[in-house]
N, C-alpha and C positions, 0 to 999 in steps of 0.2 A: 468297453474300451473303444469300440467303433464310435460311439457317441462323443466320447472325450476327444478323439483325433478329429472328428468332423467339427467339433466346437473350436478347436485350436486352429484348424485351417479357416473356418469362418471368421475368427477374430483376427487372424493374421491378414486375411484379404481385406477386411474392413479397416485395419489399421494402417496398412500399407497403401491405401488408395491416395491418389494425388490430392492435395489440398489446394484449392483455388485461392486466388488473391481476394482481398476484401472486396465486398460488393455493397452497393447501397441497399437500403431496405426495400426499394422497389424491385430489386433483382434477386432477392432471396429465394431459394427453392423451398417450397412448402414440405417436401420430403425431408430435406435437411433439418428444417426447424423441428419437426417431429423427432427425428433421430437426435437432434441436440437436447431436446427437453427429456427425452425418455432414456438416453444412453449416456451422452457425454457429460451432462450436469451431474447425475448421480456419480459417475465415475470421478469427475472432478472433486466432488464433495469427499468421496472416499480417499482420494489422493491427498486433499488438504489435511484430513484427519490423520492419515498415516504420516505425512511430512511433519505435522506438529508433534506427533509422538516420537519420530525420529529425531527431531530438533531438540527435544527434551532429553532423549537418551544420548545424543551426541554433544550435549552443552558442556561436559567436562573436557572433551577432547577439543571443542571449539574454544574454550577458555584458554587451553594451553597453546592453541594456534594464534590467539589473540596477543600473546605476550610480545613478539617482535612487531616492529612497525610494519604496516600502517594501522594496526589495532582495529581492523574492520572485518574480522572473521565472522562475528555474529551477524552483522549486516548481510554479508555475502550468503551465509548459510540460511538465514531467514528468508531472504529473497528467493532462493532456489527452492527450498523445501516448503515454505508456507505461502509467501506472498504471490508467487506466480501462479500456483494452482488456484489459490483463492481468487485471484482476478480473473483467471479463465472461467472460473465457476460462477462468480457472483457479479462481476462488473461488466464482462463482455456482453454485448447485445445478443439477443436470441437470433440465431441464423448467421452470425458472424463466423466466418471460417478461419480467421487468422489464428495461427498457432506458431510460436507462443504469443499470447495476447499481451500487447504493451499498453499500459494506461496512458492516455494522452495527458501531457503536461499542460495544465491550465493555470492561470493566476487566480487565486482565491482572494477575494476582498472581504476580509472579516468585517462585521458590523462595528460601528463606532462604539456602541456600548452594549452591555448584555441584552438589554430589552429594547434596542433601537431608540432608547429615550434620549432626548437632547439634553446635554448638560448645560447648566448655565455658565456663561463666560465669566471667568475670573478676572478681576482687575489686577493689574501688576503695577506695583508702585516702583517708579524709577529709582535707582540707587542714589541720585543726587538729592532726592527729597527726604531720604531717611536721616533723621537726626539722632546722634548718639547722645546717651545721658552723659553729663559732665561732672559726675559726682567725685570720684577719686581719680586724679591725673595719672597715677601709676598703675591703675588697674588695666589689665589686658595686655601688658608688655611681656609677660612671661617671666621666667626666673632670672 
């Protein structure tokens, strides 16, 4: 029982410590990098898996909550339970102390074609140059 109490005290001291603001890569603490890789990332992975299981379990209730407007309950629940822990675990740079981690919004320019191949330019015929067939004068007027 003493080991359990000492473990709880140790974890509470570690979790309640002050979190510094974001730092550049040159200012990261090597001790925090080791702590990040050995402790925070595995805990983030476990929280992501548990959040995904909770999302699946809560999906019937979330569907009921999506009935009234604005119909965005699934987006909010998935952001809280899955996407935020996953971003903290997988996208956050090693040694970055920001919590919660917010993914920077950047503009993605998709490639022009799937294989970056250049498509040949298609010539467009102006509408004035198109000649309609003059077979039946009543054709195309409808009923």
